[in-house]
N, C-alpha and C positions, 0 to 999 in steps of 0.2 A: 639331720634329719632332711633333705631336700624335698622339693616341691612334689616332686612325682610321688614319690613313695605316701606324701602325706595326702595326695590327692585319690592314692589307692586305698587307703585307709579309711579315709573319709567315705569314698563309694561302696567299700566294703562294711562298714557301720551302719550307712542308710541303707543297704540290703537286708543286712539283718536283723535290723531293727522294724523295716517293713514287712519281713518274712513273719517275725513275731507278733505283730500287731495283727495283720492278715490269718494268722494262725488262731489269735484269740477271737478274733472277731467272727469268724467262721464257726468256731466253737460254742459262741453264744447263739448266735442264728440257729444253729443245728439243735442246740438247746432248748430254745423258745417252742422251734415244730414240734420237737417233741412233748413238751409241755402243753402244747396246744390240742396236739392230738391225743395224750390222755385224759384232756379235761373233756374231749368230747366223746370218751368213751365212758363220761357219767351221763346217767338219764337227763340230768338238770343240762348239760353241754351240750347233748345232741339237741334238748328241745329247743335252748336257745338259738343253737344253728338253725333249725329247721325253720323257728320264728323270725330271724334275721332275712333268712334268703327266699323262703316260698312267701312273706306278707301274709301272714296267717289272720283270718278273723278270730275276734273274741271267744266264740263259742269253739272253733277250731283249735286253739291255744289251748283251750279247758282240756277239750277229747286227747290231744296230743299226750299233754302234760299226763294224763289218766294210763293212757297207754304205756309211756314209758314208764311208770311207777309200776304198772303190773308187770312189765316184760324185765325189771330189776327183780323183781321177786322170783318170776320164772328162772332169769339166768342166775340167781344166787341158789336155787334148788339144783339147778344142772350142775352148779361149780361142787357142792355138797356131793352129790351123785357121784362125779367123777373122781373127787375126793376119797372117797368111801371104796369106791374100786380099785384105785392105786394102791390103799390099805391090803387090800386083799391081795392084790397082786403082788405087792412086795414082801409080805408074808410067806406069800408062796414062792419066790424066787429064795428069798432065803431056807427054806425048807427045802429045797432042790438044791441048793448049794453047800449047804451043811454037812451032807452026808458024803459028798465029794470031796472038800476040803479039809485041811489037816486044821487041828484046833488052831495054831497059829495063823495060818492063811484066814481061817472065817475072820477070828477076831482082826486081824490087817484090814478084812474086807469091810468088816462093819465099822471100825475105825475111821475109814476111807469113807462111809456113808457119813459121818457127821460131822466132816471136813468141808463142805460145800453150804449151800442152802436151805433151808428146812424145807424137805419133801412133804409128800402129801399126807405121810403118818407121822408127819412133826418131827424126824427125823432129819439128816442132813443127807443134802443127795452126792453121791460122787460124781455126776458128770456135770452139774454146773457150778461155774468160777463164782469167788465172793460176788457179795454187789460192791460196784462202785460208789462213788461221792453222788454222781448224779442219779443212779439207780434206788440210793437211798433216801434222795430227797424227793424223788416221783415217785417212789412207794408211800413217803407219808404225805405228798400232796392228794397220792390217789386215796389212802385211807379218811383223808379229812373229810 
C-alpha cells in the first residue's frame, strides 16, 4: 500500500472516530440537560433552584418549601382528575367505535391499544411509542 492510500485511510479513520466521539458527547450533554430539567420538575428540585438563585433567608426558604409541598398535593389531585376524565373519554371512544367496526376490526383496535405505553385507564395507548432506555431511566429517577 502506498503512502497516499495510507494517509487517506488514516484521515478517514480519524474523521470517523471524531464523529463518533462527538456524537456520544452530544448525547451525554443532552441527557444531562434532560435529567436536570426533570429534577427541576420535582418540588424539592424547584425549591433548591430558587434557594440557589434568589439567595433566600431561612424564613423565606421554609415558606417556599411549604408552598411547593402544597403545590405537589394540588398537582397530584389535578393529575388524578385528568386521569379519571381520560378513563371516561376512552370508554366513550370504545363505545362509539364498537357498533361501527366489525368484531375483527374492534379486536385489532383493542389489541393496538395494548401495544404502546400504559394510558390513563391502565391500558396501552396506540398513539405513543414504546419507552426508550433514556425514558425508562428518567421515569425511574422521577419516581424516586
